[in-house]
C-alpha atoms as an extended CHARMM CRD file, in Angstrom:
* protein
*
       272  EXT
         1         1  MET       CA             67.0090000000       18.2610000000       81.2450000000  PROA      1               0.0000000000
         2         2  LEU       CA             68.0730000000       14.8650000000       79.9160000000  PROA      2               0.0000000000
         3         3  GLN       CA             70.2730000000       14.0680000000       82.9180000000  PROA      3               0.0000000000
         4         4  LEU       CA             68.1090000000       15.4780000000       85.7080000000  PROA      4               0.0000000000
         5         5  ASP       CA             67.5980000000       12.9180000000       88.4720000000  PROA      5               0.0000000000
         6         6  LYS       CA             68.7250000000       10.0180000000       86.2410000000  PROA      6               0.0000000000
         7         7  GLY       CA             66.1350000000       10.7800000000       83.5900000000  PROA      7               0.0000000000
         8         8  ALA       CA             63.2230000000       11.3500000000       85.9780000000  PROA      8               0.0000000000
         9         9  ALA       CA             62.2770000000       14.6960000000       84.4440000000  PROA      9               0.0000000000
        10        10  MET       CA             61.9760000000       13.2860000000       80.9140000000  PROA      10              0.0000000000
        11        11  ARG       CA             60.1350000000       10.2040000000       82.2050000000  PROA      11              0.0000000000
        12        12  HSD       CA             57.6050000000       12.4580000000       83.9160000000  PROA      12              0.0000000000
        13        13  ILE       CA             57.0160000000       14.5570000000       80.7900000000  PROA      13              0.0000000000
        14        14  THR       CA             56.7800000000       11.6600000000       78.3470000000  PROA      14              0.0000000000
        15        15  ASP       CA             54.6990000000        9.4990000000       80.7130000000  PROA      15              0.0000000000
        16        16  ARG       CA             52.1970000000       12.3150000000       80.9920000000  PROA      16              0.0000000000
        17        17  LEU       CA             52.1130000000       12.8710000000       77.2360000000  PROA      17              0.0000000000
        18        18  GLU       CA             51.5190000000        9.1920000000       76.5700000000  PROA      18              0.0000000000
        19        19  ARG       CA             48.7350000000        8.9830000000       79.1730000000  PROA      19              0.0000000000
        20        20  LEU       CA             47.0470000000       11.8050000000       77.2610000000  PROA      20              0.0000000000
        21        21  GLY       CA             47.4140000000        9.8470000000       74.0310000000  PROA      21              0.0000000000
        22        22  TYR       CA             50.3030000000       11.7810000000       72.4630000000  PROA      22              0.0000000000
        23        23  SER       CA             53.1510000000       10.4490000000       70.3810000000  PROA      23              0.0000000000
        24        24  TRP       CA             56.3100000000       12.4730000000       70.9660000000  PROA      24              0.0000000000
        25        25  ALA       CA             59.7980000000       13.0700000000       69.6520000000  PROA      25              0.0000000000
        26        26  TYR       CA             62.6000000000       15.3240000000       70.8490000000  PROA      26              0.0000000000
        27        27  ARG       CA             66.0160000000       16.3640000000       69.6620000000  PROA      27              0.0000000000
        28        28  VAL       CA             68.8820000000       18.3830000000       71.1060000000  PROA      28              0.0000000000
        29        29  VAL       CA             69.7550000000       21.1540000000       68.6510000000  PROA      29              0.0000000000
        30        30  ASP       CA             72.8830000000       23.3230000000       68.7490000000  PROA      30              0.0000000000
        31        31  SER       CA             72.5170000000       26.9990000000       67.7410000000  PROA      31              0.0000000000
        32        32  ARG       CA             75.8460000000       26.8060000000       65.8970000000  PROA      32              0.0000000000
        33        33  ALA       CA             74.0260000000       24.7920000000       63.2230000000  PROA      33              0.0000000000
        34        34  PHE       CA             72.3390000000       27.9830000000       62.0480000000  PROA      34              0.0000000000
        35        35  GLY       CA             75.3650000000       30.1640000000       61.4030000000  PROA      35              0.0000000000
        36        36  LEU       CA             75.6420000000       31.6570000000       64.8960000000  PROA      36              0.0000000000
        37        37  PRO       CA             78.8040000000       31.5650000000       67.0620000000  PROA      37              0.0000000000
        38        38  GLN       CA             77.0510000000       30.3440000000       70.2070000000  PROA      38              0.0000000000
        39        39  ARG       CA             77.2440000000       26.7550000000       71.4480000000  PROA      39              0.0000000000
        40        40  ARG       CA             73.7170000000       26.5930000000       72.7610000000  PROA      40              0.0000000000
        41        41  GLN       CA             72.2890000000       23.0780000000       73.0390000000  PROA      41              0.0000000000
        42        42  ARG       CA             68.5710000000       22.9150000000       73.7270000000  PROA      42              0.0000000000
        43        43  VAL       CA             65.9250000000       20.1850000000       73.8150000000  PROA      43              0.0000000000
        44        44  PHE       CA             63.0550000000       20.6600000000       71.3550000000  PROA      44              0.0000000000
        45        45  LEU       CA             60.1050000000       18.3140000000       71.8430000000  PROA      45              0.0000000000
        46        46  LEU       CA             57.1770000000       17.8070000000       69.4880000000  PROA      46              0.0000000000
        47        47  ALA       CA             54.0170000000       15.8800000000       70.3730000000  PROA      47              0.0000000000
        48        48  SER       CA             50.9230000000       14.9790000000       68.3830000000  PROA      48              0.0000000000
        49        49  LEU       CA             47.6180000000       13.1360000000       68.7590000000  PROA      49              0.0000000000
        50        50  GLU       CA             47.3680000000       12.5170000000       65.0270000000  PROA      50              0.0000000000
        51        51  MET       CA             50.7900000000       11.8130000000       63.5420000000  PROA      51              0.0000000000
        52        52  LYS       CA             54.3250000000       10.6110000000       64.2620000000  PROA      52              0.0000000000
        53        53  PRO       CA             56.4900000000       13.6190000000       65.2210000000  PROA      53              0.0000000000
        54        54  GLU       CA             59.7050000000       11.6780000000       64.5110000000  PROA      54              0.0000000000
        55        55  GLU       CA             58.7600000000       11.6890000000       60.8210000000  PROA      55              0.0000000000
        56        56  LEU       CA             59.1660000000       15.4950000000       60.8950000000  PROA      56              0.0000000000
        57        57  LEU       CA             61.9440000000       16.1290000000       63.3990000000  PROA      57              0.0000000000
        58        58  PHE       CA             64.6120000000       13.7650000000       62.0980000000  PROA      58              0.0000000000
        59        59  GLN       CA             64.5950000000       14.4260000000       58.3710000000  PROA      59              0.0000000000
        60        60  ASP       CA             67.6960000000       16.6690000000       58.4680000000  PROA      60              0.0000000000
        61        61  ASP       CA             71.1320000000       15.7410000000       59.7390000000  PROA      61              0.0000000000
        62        62  ALA       CA             74.4220000000       17.4500000000       58.8620000000  PROA      62              0.0000000000
        63        63  GLY       CA             76.5760000000       15.4820000000       61.3190000000  PROA      63              0.0000000000
        64        64  ASP       CA             78.2100000000       16.5650000000       64.5650000000  PROA      64              0.0000000000
        65        65  PHE       CA             80.7800000000       19.3280000000       64.4900000000  PROA      65              0.0000000000
        66        66  GLU       CA             83.2040000000       20.1900000000       67.2850000000  PROA      66              0.0000000000
        67        67  PRO       CA             86.4750000000       21.9660000000       66.3720000000  PROA      67              0.0000000000
        68        68  SER       CA             89.5180000000       20.8530000000       68.3540000000  PROA      68              0.0000000000
        69        69  ASP       CA             92.2500000000       23.2830000000       67.2620000000  PROA      69              0.0000000000
        70        70  HSD       CA             92.0340000000       26.6470000000       69.0280000000  PROA      70              0.0000000000
        71        71  ARG       CA             95.0690000000       28.1870000000       67.3380000000  PROA      71              0.0000000000
        72        72  GLY       CA             94.2620000000       31.4470000000       65.5600000000  PROA      72              0.0000000000
        73        73  LYS       CA             90.6450000000       31.3850000000       66.7570000000  PROA      73              0.0000000000
        74        74  ALA       CA             88.7740000000       33.3480000000       69.3800000000  PROA      74              0.0000000000
        75        75  CYS       CA             87.5780000000       31.0800000000       72.2080000000  PROA      75              0.0000000000
        76        76  GLY       CA             84.6820000000       31.6910000000       74.5670000000  PROA      76              0.0000000000
        77        77  PHE       CA             84.6470000000       30.6410000000       78.2240000000  PROA      77              0.0000000000
        78        78  TYR       CA             82.7960000000       31.2040000000       81.4960000000  PROA      78              0.0000000000
        79        79  TRP       CA             84.9130000000       33.4990000000       83.6430000000  PROA      79              0.0000000000
        80        80  THR       CA             82.5670000000       32.7790000000       86.5630000000  PROA      80              0.0000000000
        81        81  GLU       CA             83.7750000000       29.1540000000       86.5820000000  PROA      81              0.0000000000
        82        82  GLY       CA             87.2950000000       27.7780000000       86.8770000000  PROA      82              0.0000000000
        83        83  VAL       CA             86.9570000000       24.8640000000       89.2920000000  PROA      83              0.0000000000
        84        84  ARG       CA             84.3520000000       22.4960000000       87.8440000000  PROA      84              0.0000000000
        85        85  GLY       CA             84.2510000000       23.6740000000       84.2470000000  PROA      85              0.0000000000
        86        86  LEU       CA             85.0680000000       26.3830000000       81.7310000000  PROA      86              0.0000000000
        87        87  GLY       CA             82.2640000000       26.1690000000       79.2060000000  PROA      87              0.0000000000
        88        88  TRP       CA             85.1090000000       26.2480000000       76.6800000000  PROA      88              0.0000000000
        89        89  ALA       CA             84.0240000000       26.9170000000       73.0800000000  PROA      89              0.0000000000
        90        90  ILE       CA             86.3540000000       27.2380000000       70.1050000000  PROA      90              0.0000000000
        91        91  ASP       CA             85.3650000000       29.9610000000       67.6230000000  PROA      91              0.0000000000
        92        92  ALA       CA             82.1370000000       30.4780000000       69.5880000000  PROA      92              0.0000000000
        93        93  VAL       CA             80.8850000000       31.4870000000       73.0040000000  PROA      93              0.0000000000
        94        94  PRO       CA             79.3070000000       29.0300000000       75.4320000000  PROA      94              0.0000000000
        95        95  THR       CA             75.5970000000       29.3580000000       76.1660000000  PROA      95              0.0000000000
        96        96  LEU       CA             74.4990000000       32.9190000000       76.9080000000  PROA      96              0.0000000000
        97        97  LYS       CA             72.8280000000       32.9850000000       80.3300000000  PROA      97              0.0000000000
        98        98  GLY       CA             70.2250000000       35.2120000000       81.9020000000  PROA      98              0.0000000000
        99        99  GLY       CA             72.5590000000       36.2740000000       84.7020000000  PROA      99              0.0000000000
       100       100  SER       CA             72.9390000000       35.4930000000       88.3740000000  PROA      100             0.0000000000
       101       101  THR       CA             70.1050000000       34.8660000000       90.8170000000  PROA      101             0.0000000000
       102       102  ILE       CA             70.3940000000       38.4790000000       91.9650000000  PROA      102             0.0000000000
       103       103  GLY       CA             70.1280000000       39.8530000000       88.4430000000  PROA      103             0.0000000000
       104       104  ILE       CA             73.7800000000       40.6030000000       87.7380000000  PROA      104             0.0000000000
       105       105  PRO       CA             74.6550000000       39.8730000000       84.0880000000  PROA      105             0.0000000000
       106       106  SER       CA             77.5680000000       37.5030000000       83.5490000000  PROA      106             0.0000000000
       107       107  PRO       CA             78.1650000000       37.2020000000       79.8080000000  PROA      107             0.0000000000
       108       108  PRO       CA             80.8690000000       34.7150000000       78.8120000000  PROA      108             0.0000000000
       109       109  ALA       CA             84.3220000000       36.0920000000       78.1010000000  PROA      109             0.0000000000
       110       110  ILE       CA             86.3030000000       35.7040000000       74.8950000000  PROA      110             0.0000000000
       111       111  TRP       CA             90.0080000000       35.0070000000       74.5310000000  PROA      111             0.0000000000
       112       112  PHE       CA             91.0980000000       36.6360000000       71.2930000000  PROA      112             0.0000000000
       113       113  PRO       CA             94.0960000000       35.4830000000       69.2180000000  PROA      113             0.0000000000
       114       114  ASP       CA             95.9570000000       38.7310000000       70.0470000000  PROA      114             0.0000000000
       115       115  GLY       CA             95.6560000000       37.9950000000       73.7960000000  PROA      115             0.0000000000
       116       116  LEU       CA             92.7190000000       40.2980000000       74.5710000000  PROA      116             0.0000000000
       117       117  ILE       CA             90.3360000000       38.9630000000       77.2360000000  PROA      117             0.0000000000
       118       118  ALA       CA             86.9470000000       40.6510000000       76.9180000000  PROA      118             0.0000000000
       119       119  THR       CA             83.1710000000       40.2130000000       77.0680000000  PROA      119             0.0000000000
       120       120  PRO       CA             80.8850000000       40.8230000000       74.0830000000  PROA      120             0.0000000000
       121       121  ASP       CA             78.6820000000       43.8630000000       73.7240000000  PROA      121             0.0000000000
       122       122  ILE       CA             74.9820000000       43.2730000000       74.4500000000  PROA      122             0.0000000000
       123       123  ARG       CA             74.2060000000       44.0820000000       70.8120000000  PROA      123             0.0000000000
       124       124  ASP       CA             76.4460000000       41.2730000000       69.6100000000  PROA      124             0.0000000000
       125       125  ALA       CA             74.8580000000       38.9730000000       72.1970000000  PROA      125             0.0000000000
       126       126  GLU       CA             71.4730000000       39.8000000000       70.6600000000  PROA      126             0.0000000000
       127       127  ARG       CA             72.8400000000       38.8710000000       67.2520000000  PROA      127             0.0000000000
       128       128  MET       CA             74.1910000000       35.5830000000       68.6410000000  PROA      128             0.0000000000
       129       129  GLN       CA             70.5910000000       34.7310000000       69.4770000000  PROA      129             0.0000000000
       130       130  GLY       CA             69.3930000000       35.6760000000       65.9990000000  PROA      130             0.0000000000
       131       131  PHE       CA             67.8290000000       39.0020000000       67.0080000000  PROA      131             0.0000000000
       132       132  PRO       CA             68.4060000000       42.3190000000       65.2420000000  PROA      132             0.0000000000
       133       133  THR       CA             70.7430000000       44.8100000000       66.9030000000  PROA      133             0.0000000000
       134       134  ASP       CA             69.0840000000       46.6340000000       69.8370000000  PROA      134             0.0000000000
       135       135  TRP       CA             66.0890000000       44.2670000000       69.8800000000  PROA      135             0.0000000000
       136       136  THR       CA             66.0870000000       44.4290000000       73.7000000000  PROA      136             0.0000000000
       137       137  LEU       CA             66.8750000000       48.1520000000       73.9920000000  PROA      137             0.0000000000
       138       138  PRO       CA             63.3860000000       49.1350000000       75.2970000000  PROA      138             0.0000000000
       139       139  ALA       CA             64.0580000000       47.0190000000       78.4070000000  PROA      139             0.0000000000
       140       140  ALA       CA             66.8940000000       49.3630000000       79.4020000000  PROA      140             0.0000000000
       141       141  THR       CA             64.3470000000       52.1470000000       79.8680000000  PROA      141             0.0000000000
       142       142  ALA       CA             61.4100000000       50.0820000000       81.1060000000  PROA      142             0.0000000000
       143       143  VAL       CA             63.4980000000       48.1480000000       83.6710000000  PROA      143             0.0000000000
       144       144  ASN       CA             67.2890000000       48.6140000000       83.5950000000  PROA      144             0.0000000000
       145       145  ARG       CA             70.3110000000       47.7580000000       81.4860000000  PROA      145             0.0000000000
       146       146  ASN       CA             70.7710000000       44.3870000000       83.1590000000  PROA      146             0.0000000000
       147       147  ALA       CA             67.3310000000       43.3360000000       81.9740000000  PROA      147             0.0000000000
       148       148  ARG       CA             68.6460000000       43.2350000000       78.4070000000  PROA      148             0.0000000000
       149       149  TRP       CA             71.0850000000       40.4680000000       79.2860000000  PROA      149             0.0000000000
       150       150  LYS       CA             68.3530000000       38.5240000000       81.0580000000  PROA      150             0.0000000000
       151       151  LEU       CA             66.0990000000       38.7360000000       78.0110000000  PROA      151             0.0000000000
       152       152  VAL       CA             68.8770000000       37.5870000000       75.7120000000  PROA      152             0.0000000000
       153       153  GLY       CA             69.9850000000       34.7580000000       77.9990000000  PROA      153             0.0000000000
       154       154  ASN       CA             66.4710000000       33.4210000000       78.5190000000  PROA      154             0.0000000000
       155       155  ALA       CA             65.4520000000       33.6020000000       74.8650000000  PROA      155             0.0000000000
       156       156  VAL       CA             65.1260000000       30.7630000000       72.3740000000  PROA      156             0.0000000000
       157       157  THR       CA             67.5240000000       31.2220000000       69.4550000000  PROA      157             0.0000000000
       158       158  VAL       CA             65.4190000000       32.6790000000       66.6430000000  PROA      158             0.0000000000
       159       159  ASN       CA             67.0880000000       30.5840000000       63.9440000000  PROA      159             0.0000000000
       160       160  ALA       CA             66.4930000000       27.3480000000       65.8630000000  PROA      160             0.0000000000
       161       161  ALA       CA             62.8240000000       28.2050000000       66.3770000000  PROA      161             0.0000000000
       162       162  GLU       CA             62.5390000000       28.9960000000       62.6760000000  PROA      162             0.0000000000
       163       163  TRP       CA             63.9430000000       25.5730000000       61.8050000000  PROA      163             0.0000000000
       164       164  ILE       CA             61.4450000000       23.8660000000       64.1380000000  PROA      164             0.0000000000
       165       165  GLY       CA             58.6760000000       25.8010000000       62.4040000000  PROA      165             0.0000000000
       166       166  SER       CA             59.9140000000       24.5850000000       59.0310000000  PROA      166             0.0000000000
       167       167  CYS       CA             59.7640000000       20.9990000000       60.3400000000  PROA      167             0.0000000000
       168       168  LEU       CA             56.1160000000       21.4450000000       61.2830000000  PROA      168             0.0000000000
       169       169  ALA       CA             55.3160000000       22.6070000000       57.7400000000  PROA      169             0.0000000000
       170       170  ARG       CA             56.8140000000       19.5190000000       56.0850000000  PROA      170             0.0000000000
       171       171  VAL       CA             55.3170000000       16.3850000000       54.6540000000  PROA      171             0.0000000000
       172       172  ALA       CA             56.0160000000       13.5250000000       57.0500000000  PROA      172             0.0000000000
       173       173  LYS       CA             58.5300000000       10.9180000000       55.8850000000  PROA      173             0.0000000000
       174       174  PRO       CA             59.2000000000        7.4830000000       57.4200000000  PROA      174             0.0000000000
       175       175  LEU       CA             62.5000000000        7.2000000000       59.2850000000  PROA      175             0.0000000000
       176       176  ASN       CA             65.3740000000        5.7870000000       57.2710000000  PROA      176             0.0000000000
       177       177  LEU       CA             67.4380000000        5.3710000000       60.4500000000  PROA      177             0.0000000000
       178       178  ILE       CA             67.7040000000        2.4070000000       62.7830000000  PROA      178             0.0000000000
       179       179  PRO       CA             66.2930000000        3.3840000000       66.2000000000  PROA      179             0.0000000000
       180       180  LEU       CA             67.3630000000        1.5210000000       69.3290000000  PROA      180             0.0000000000
       181       181  PRO       CA             65.5740000000        1.0420000000       72.6730000000  PROA      181             0.0000000000
       182       182  PHE       CA             67.2590000000        2.8030000000       75.6010000000  PROA      182             0.0000000000
       183       183  ASP       CA             67.2760000000        2.6680000000       79.3830000000  PROA      183             0.0000000000
       184       184  ALA       CA             64.8240000000        5.3510000000       80.5030000000  PROA      184             0.0000000000
       185       185  PHE       CA             66.1890000000        5.1750000000       84.0490000000  PROA      185             0.0000000000
       186       186  ARG       CA             69.4870000000        6.7540000000       83.0900000000  PROA      186             0.0000000000
       187       187  SER       CA             70.4040000000        9.9950000000       81.3260000000  PROA      187             0.0000000000
       188       188  TRP       CA             68.3680000000       10.1840000000       78.1430000000  PROA      188             0.0000000000
       189       189  PRO       CA             69.9250000000       10.2750000000       74.6430000000  PROA      189             0.0000000000
       190       190  LYS       CA             70.2970000000       13.3870000000       72.5010000000  PROA      190             0.0000000000
       191       191  ALA       CA             67.3300000000       12.3520000000       70.3100000000  PROA      191             0.0000000000
       192       192  ALA       CA             64.4670000000        9.9270000000       70.8790000000  PROA      192             0.0000000000
       193       193  TYR       CA             60.8000000000        9.2500000000       70.2010000000  PROA      193             0.0000000000
       194       194  GLY       CA             57.9410000000        7.2280000000       71.6560000000  PROA      194             0.0000000000
       195       195  SER       CA             54.2050000000        6.6500000000       71.6420000000  PROA      195             0.0000000000
       196       196  PRO       CA             51.5140000000        5.1650000000       73.9000000000  PROA      196             0.0000000000
       197       197  GLY       CA             52.2440000000        1.4450000000       74.1100000000  PROA      197             0.0000000000
       198       198  GLY       CA             54.8210000000        1.6830000000       71.3250000000  PROA      198             0.0000000000
       199       199  GLY       CA             58.0590000000        1.8310000000       73.2780000000  PROA      199             0.0000000000
       200       200  ARG       CA             60.8040000000        4.4590000000       73.4020000000  PROA      200             0.0000000000
       201       201  PHE       CA             63.6900000000        4.6090000000       70.9700000000  PROA      201             0.0000000000
       202       202  GLU       CA             66.9590000000        6.4720000000       70.5820000000  PROA      202             0.0000000000
       203       203  VAL       CA             67.6260000000        7.9880000000       67.1590000000  PROA      203             0.0000000000
       204       204  PRO       CA             71.2230000000        8.3200000000       65.8600000000  PROA      204             0.0000000000
       205       205  VAL       CA             71.0850000000       11.9280000000       64.6630000000  PROA      205             0.0000000000
       206       206  SER       CA             73.3960000000       14.8120000000       65.5130000000  PROA      206             0.0000000000
       207       207  MET       CA             72.7210000000       18.1770000000       67.1510000000  PROA      207             0.0000000000
       208       208  PHE       CA             73.3180000000       19.7930000000       63.7540000000  PROA      208             0.0000000000
       209       209  PRO       CA             70.2780000000       19.2670000000       61.5240000000  PROA      209             0.0000000000
       210       210  ILE       CA             71.8850000000       21.6800000000       59.0770000000  PROA      210             0.0000000000
       211       211  ARG       CA             75.2530000000       23.4280000000       59.0130000000  PROA      211             0.0000000000
       212       212  LYS       CA             74.9430000000       26.9840000000       57.7980000000  PROA      212             0.0000000000
       213       213  LYS       CA             78.1930000000       28.7540000000       56.9820000000  PROA      213             0.0000000000
       214       214  ARG       CA             79.1980000000       31.6480000000       59.2190000000  PROA      214             0.0000000000
       215       215  PRO       CA             82.1280000000       33.9820000000       59.7490000000  PROA      215             0.0000000000
       216       216  SER       CA             84.5560000000       33.3260000000       62.5770000000  PROA      216             0.0000000000
       217       217  LEU       CA             83.5720000000       34.5630000000       66.0200000000  PROA      217             0.0000000000
       218       218  GLU       CA             86.1040000000       37.3780000000       65.7570000000  PROA      218             0.0000000000
       219       219  ARG       CA             84.6790000000       38.5640000000       62.4270000000  PROA      219             0.0000000000
       220       220  PHE       CA             81.0800000000       38.0990000000       63.5860000000  PROA      220             0.0000000000
       221       221  LEU       CA             81.4470000000       40.7170000000       66.3150000000  PROA      221             0.0000000000
       222       222  LYS       CA             80.4690000000       44.1990000000       65.1650000000  PROA      222             0.0000000000
       223       223  PHE       CA             80.8780000000       46.1210000000       68.4130000000  PROA      223             0.0000000000
       224       224  ARG       CA             83.8980000000       46.7100000000       70.6200000000  PROA      224             0.0000000000
       225       225  PRO       CA             84.0020000000       44.1710000000       73.4700000000  PROA      225             0.0000000000
       226       226  SER       CA             84.6860000000       45.2500000000       77.0580000000  PROA      226             0.0000000000
       227       227  PRO       CA             87.9410000000       44.1040000000       78.6860000000  PROA      227             0.0000000000
       228       228  LEU       CA             87.2910000000       41.6700000000       81.5090000000  PROA      228             0.0000000000
       229       229  SER       CA             87.6460000000       43.5750000000       84.7780000000  PROA      229             0.0000000000
       230       230  LEU       CA             90.5810000000       43.1340000000       87.1230000000  PROA      230             0.0000000000
       231       231  ARG       CA             88.3190000000       41.7100000000       89.8070000000  PROA      231             0.0000000000
       232       232  ALA       CA             86.8280000000       39.1830000000       87.4000000000  PROA      232             0.0000000000
       233       233  VAL       CA             90.1110000000       38.0500000000       85.8610000000  PROA      233             0.0000000000
       234       234  SER       CA             91.8270000000       37.8560000000       89.2640000000  PROA      234             0.0000000000
       235       235  GLY       CA             89.1310000000       35.6550000000       90.7420000000  PROA      235             0.0000000000
       236       236  PHE       CA             88.9360000000       33.4820000000       87.6470000000  PROA      236             0.0000000000
       237       237  THR       CA             92.7060000000       33.0180000000       87.4030000000  PROA      237             0.0000000000
       238       238  SER       CA             92.8850000000       32.0100000000       91.0560000000  PROA      238             0.0000000000
       239       239  ARG       CA             90.1620000000       29.3830000000       90.6130000000  PROA      239             0.0000000000
       240       240  LEU       CA             91.5810000000       28.1690000000       87.3200000000  PROA      240             0.0000000000
       241       241  THR       CA             95.0340000000       27.4300000000       88.7150000000  PROA      241             0.0000000000
       242       242  THR       CA             93.6040000000       25.4120000000       91.6120000000  PROA      242             0.0000000000
       243       243  GLY       CA             90.8020000000       23.6300000000       89.7720000000  PROA      243             0.0000000000
       244       244  GLY       CA             92.8060000000       20.9990000000       87.9060000000  PROA      244             0.0000000000
       245       245  LEU       CA             91.1390000000       21.6850000000       84.5480000000  PROA      245             0.0000000000
       246       246  ASN       CA             92.7730000000       21.2160000000       81.1580000000  PROA      246             0.0000000000
       247       247  PHE       CA             93.4000000000       24.3800000000       79.1370000000  PROA      247             0.0000000000
       248       248  PRO       CA             96.1010000000       25.7070000000       76.7820000000  PROA      248             0.0000000000
       249       249  ASP       CA             99.2030000000       27.0520000000       78.5280000000  PROA      249             0.0000000000
       250       250  GLU       CA             99.1000000000       30.2100000000       76.4380000000  PROA      250             0.0000000000
       251       251  PHE       CA             95.5610000000       30.8630000000       77.7100000000  PROA      251             0.0000000000
       252       252  LEU       CA             96.8190000000       31.1920000000       81.2750000000  PROA      252             0.0000000000
       253       253  ASP       CA             99.7430000000       33.3020000000       80.0740000000  PROA      253             0.0000000000
       254       254  ASP       CA             97.3630000000       35.7590000000       78.4010000000  PROA      254             0.0000000000
       255       255  LEU       CA             95.1180000000       35.8270000000       81.4730000000  PROA      255             0.0000000000
       256       256  LEU       CA             98.0750000000       36.8130000000       83.6540000000  PROA      256             0.0000000000
       257       257  LYS       CA             99.1510000000       39.4900000000       81.1700000000  PROA      257             0.0000000000
       258       258  HSD       CA             95.5900000000       40.8140000000       81.0760000000  PROA      258             0.0000000000
       259       259  ARG       CA             95.5140000000       40.9350000000       84.8710000000  PROA      259             0.0000000000
       260       260  GLU       CA             98.7320000000       42.9460000000       84.9160000000  PROA      260             0.0000000000
       261       261  LYS       CA             97.3790000000       45.3140000000       82.2850000000  PROA      261             0.0000000000
       262       262  MET       CA             94.1180000000       45.8700000000       84.1600000000  PROA      262             0.0000000000
       263       263  SER       CA             96.0260000000       46.3320000000       87.4160000000  PROA      263             0.0000000000
       264       264  ALA       CA             97.9940000000       49.1240000000       85.7880000000  PROA      264             0.0000000000
       265       265  THR       CA             94.7290000000       51.0150000000       85.2160000000  PROA      265             0.0000000000
       266       266  GLY       CA             94.3830000000       51.5170000000       88.9440000000  PROA      266             0.0000000000
       267       267  GLU       CA             91.3340000000       49.3040000000       89.4730000000  PROA      267             0.0000000000
       268       268  VAL       CA             91.1320000000       48.0230000000       93.0430000000  PROA      268             0.0000000000
       269       269  VAL       CA             90.3460000000       44.3940000000       93.8040000000  PROA      269             0.0000000000
       270       270  PRO       CA             88.4930000000       44.0290000000       97.1480000000  PROA      270             0.0000000000
       271       271  ALA       CA             90.1870000000       41.7310000000       99.6480000000  PROA      271             0.0000000000
       272       272  ASN       CA             88.5260000000       38.3880000000      100.3350000000  PROA      272             0.0000000000
């Protein structure tokens, strides 16, 4: 959203808001801030005709957090990638998606410390979005099982929405940060605000307004994950080794061992 067409999307939205007389503020918020093992970064934008939204949205800041040591931790990745990116997340999964354009679910995979390569159960995916277990179960009957993944992937994280709601209920406070003007014709910053005739300013806040404690990804999971299929791991491994991406050597080793293990089950991989 912030990078689309060198900032054109955000310029269009904010230009329109300002023409209608609105002041606005937005902030990228990461779902990991709320005790969930999902690196989901989403833009939340507030606008008002009567007040300054930045005096609500930027009151909290716990500082950025990005672990760098994968050892002993479960790591999430996109098995559908392998050439341009991995979606690599330490002690978390990358953003849960709604599935492919033809409705096939493609939940991220997890590399466990013991070498297991598997995908999370839909019920744990619901929990990663802040929903109760089996929140989407009625969709399996009303539509099909794949619809559950689409609902989860397209949802707003409950805990993030709750935090936004708490911001709206606050007493406004003047910013105690130093905002800086930015070039609106490039990718936009992670947090900014503006008003009709008042300019546009970047705000130096993180994607973690709070930092709620949580168990590790491995301990968070309550349901048995499904081993990544032979077809999936074979295709991913092939792309990974030709894509020139950086990843731990032991990750590739475990992928190859997993492929051998799945091959021993008798699963057939269709020829290209």
